[in-house]
C-alpha positions as CSV (number, residue, x, y, z in Angstrom):
1,M,21.5,15.3,-11.7
2,L,18.9,13.5,-9.7
3,T,18.7,14.4,-6.0
4,I,17.0,12.0,-3.6
5,C,15.9,13.9,-0.4
6,D,14.4,11.0,1.5
7,S,12.9,7.5,1.2
8,H,9.7,8.9,-0.3
9,H,11.5,9.7,-3.5
10,I,12.5,6.0,-4.0
11,P,9.8,4.1,-6.0
12,T,8.6,0.8,-4.7
13,N,7.0,-2.1,-6.5
14,R,3.6,-0.5,-6.0
15,C,4.4,2.4,-8.3
16,V,6.5,0.7,-11.0
17,P,4.5,-1.2,-13.6
18,G,5.8,-4.7,-14.1
19,H,7.1,-6.4,-17.2
20,R,3.7,-7.7,-17.9
21,A,2.4,-4.3,-19.0
22,C,4.0,-4.5,-22.4
23,W,3.1,-6.4,-25.6
24,T,4.4,-10.0,-25.9
25,H,6.1,-11.4,-28.9
26,T,2.8,-12.9,-30.0
27,S,1.1,-9.5,-29.8
28,F,-1.0,-10.5,-26.8
29,F,-1.3,-7.5,-24.5
30,L,-1.1,-8.3,-20.8
31,G,-1.6,-4.7,-19.6
32,A,-5.2,-5.3,-18.4
33,G,-3.9,-8.0,-16.0
34,E,-1.2,-5.6,-14.9
35,A,-3.7,-2.9,-14.3
36,R,-5.8,-5.3,-12.2
37,R,-2.7,-6.3,-10.2
38,V,-1.9,-2.6,-9.5
39,Q,-5.5,-1.9,-8.6
40,H,-5.6,-4.8,-6.1
41,E,-2.3,-3.7,-4.6
42,I,-3.7,-0.1,-4.1
43,I,-6.8,-1.6,-2.4
44,A,-4.7,-3.8,-0.2
45,L,-2.6,-0.8,0.8
46,V,-5.7,1.2,1.7
47,N,-7.0,-1.7,3.7
48,R,-3.6,-2.0,5.6
49,R,-3.7,1.6,6.4
50,L,-7.3,1.5,7.6
51,R,-6.6,-1.6,9.8
52,R,-3.6,0.1,11.3
53,Q,-5.7,3.2,12.1
54,W,-8.4,0.9,13.7
55,L,-5.8,-0.9,15.8
56,E,-4.3,2.3,17.0
57,E,-7.7,3.6,18.0
58,A,-8.6,0.4,19.7
59,W,-5.3,0.5,21.6
60,E,-5.9,4.1,22.8
61,S,-9.4,3.1,23.9
62,H,-7.9,0.1,25.8
63,L,-5.3,2.3,27.5
64,S,-8.0,4.9,28.5
65,R,-10.1,2.1,30.0
66,C,-7.2,0.8,32.0
67,A,-6.4,4.3,33.3
68,Q,-10.0,4.7,34.4
69,R,-9.9,1.4,36.4
70,K,-6.8,2.4,38.2
71,G,-7.7,5.9,38.8
């Protein structure tokens, strides 16, 4: 029996290969395109995380400057 403890155990579209990763009826393999799509999504995810970290640091810096002006 499968037990899901939290939302981290539920796969998202980032971790599931799409239908394009299999051979087509004409024996044309689309897996390379699928691999590129997954790679681009991983890069986009890293960029989103880095941007969020940068924004959080900029906000903390802003709050500290405001506190210095008042204080």
